[in-house]
C-alpha positions, 0 to 999 in steps of 0.5 A: 894536278886534277884528279877529276881528268883521271875519272875520280870522282869525289863520291867515290871517297863517301862510298868507301866510308871510315876514311882518316881525315888527316890533310895528308890523306888524299885520294889517287890513281895507280897507273903502274904496277911494279911488283911492290911499288906503284906508280900514281898520280895525285893532286900533286902530281906524279908520285910513287907509294907502297902498301901500308903494312896493318891495312893489307897485310894484317886487315886484309884491305884489297891490293889494288891493280892499275887503274885502281882509285886509293887514298894515301898518306902523301909524302913529298920527298919519299914513298907515299903509303896507300891505305885503303882501295876504293870501290871499283866499278869495273875490274878484270880478275884472275886467280891470285899466284900466292896460295889461298888469296884466291881472286886478284884483280889485273885492272880496275876502273876502265869504261870499254874493252877493246878486244883485240883480234887481228886480220892474219893468222893469229884471228882465233874464234875460241880465243875471241870466245874467251875474251868476250867471256872476260869483257863481260863479266868485268861489267864495262862495254866491250868493243871488237877491234880488228887489227892490221886491216891493211893485211886484208882486202876483204874481212867480211868473213871475220865479220860473219865469224864474229856474228856467231860468237859475239852477236850485237857486239860493235866491231871495227877494223882498224891499221895502226900503220895505215891510220884507217879506221881510227877515226870510228874508235873515237868515240869511246876515246872521251876525256875522262874515260878509261879503255882496256885493251885485251889481246895476245901478244902480236895483235898490235896492241902498243902500236894502236896505242902509239897510234891514237897517241900520235907519237910513239910512247910504246916500244913495238916488237916484229912477229914471227912471218910463219904463225904471226905471234909475237911477244908482248912489249909491254914489261908491267901493267900501266896507265896512258893518258892520251892528249885527248884526255882519254886513258888506255890500260895495257898489260901483259897479264891479260895473256895469263887471265884464267876464267875465275868467276865469270857467271856473268860474263858467260851468261852475256858472252854465251845468250844462245846457249843459256837460252836452252839451260833450266828447259830440260825435262829434268832439273838435273839434266846433265845434258848428255843421255837423258830424255827430253833434253833441251840442249841436246834438242836444240843442237839436233835441231841446228838451233845450237852448234856442238862447237858452242856448246863445247866451248861453253863447257870448257870455259865454265869447267875452267872457272870451277877448276880454279876456284875449287880444284879439288871439287873439280876433280872430285866431280870430274872423276864422278862424270867419268864414271858416269859416262863409263857406267852409260856405255857399258849399259848401252853395250849391255843392250845392244848384247842384248838385243843381239842375242 
């Protein structure tokens, strides 16, 4: 099997440095994660592997995830050993469920992020803002895919909503059932390219995979008619190779992605907000009651909506909470004290003026 077809580039080995020269050490790509066992592809075809204890549990090598390129000590008649995670070009991350580990990657080395929303009751602008932040933070190019286009006659209203939260991002409406619009996303599905799907349950990810593959390779569950929600049919993170030579990463973990380090993602997803930051009269402006606040002025003049500002603050606070819960709670208490203090001062001033 030619690993280059899976997006591997020989310079990845050079970037990693200090790779053992043994003949059995070869590159591979992770195609699925099953708890402590990994499914992957290498020059010998599909195989399975486990992490080498010393490198990953003693020397703290970066834990691999679906889409990662790794080097393995290939063992023909058993589980190979993963000995190193090669440098990533893009990845999604979240707070690792294991205490003390910090950041955990959940998908890696993809070129495009299909941010998926369905044209039914599941369409949600706040969720789209969250997904766009994660997509930009990953380092890949986001593309908004509106699924189930066969359910609506006119989706112009949805496009207008998207333009307010994701200006400049390409949007495509598709129907996995009728095939409508699928030809418009072919340009992203080129040989050697990897696309990751980001969307909630019931959005139609599995159906789209099957439509793009031209065969049913993923099971599809129905959705509840009352709220258009469904359950994830993917039970583990996996990378799927299409006949076109493009690859898709689908993962149930995308629903649980929290804000970790999203400094770059927020800047890209909320450019309309960040253009006002740093322009206040005071460098330590809290954007509350301070005079000369650029944020308050922009909102008052209709240049920035209150909803966008609140979304920005909520996502930023969530990221801080994930990164440092203690510091977040300390700052939150301090912030509430300042609000209470300002409120008491305003009430006192009003009472004084009344007297």
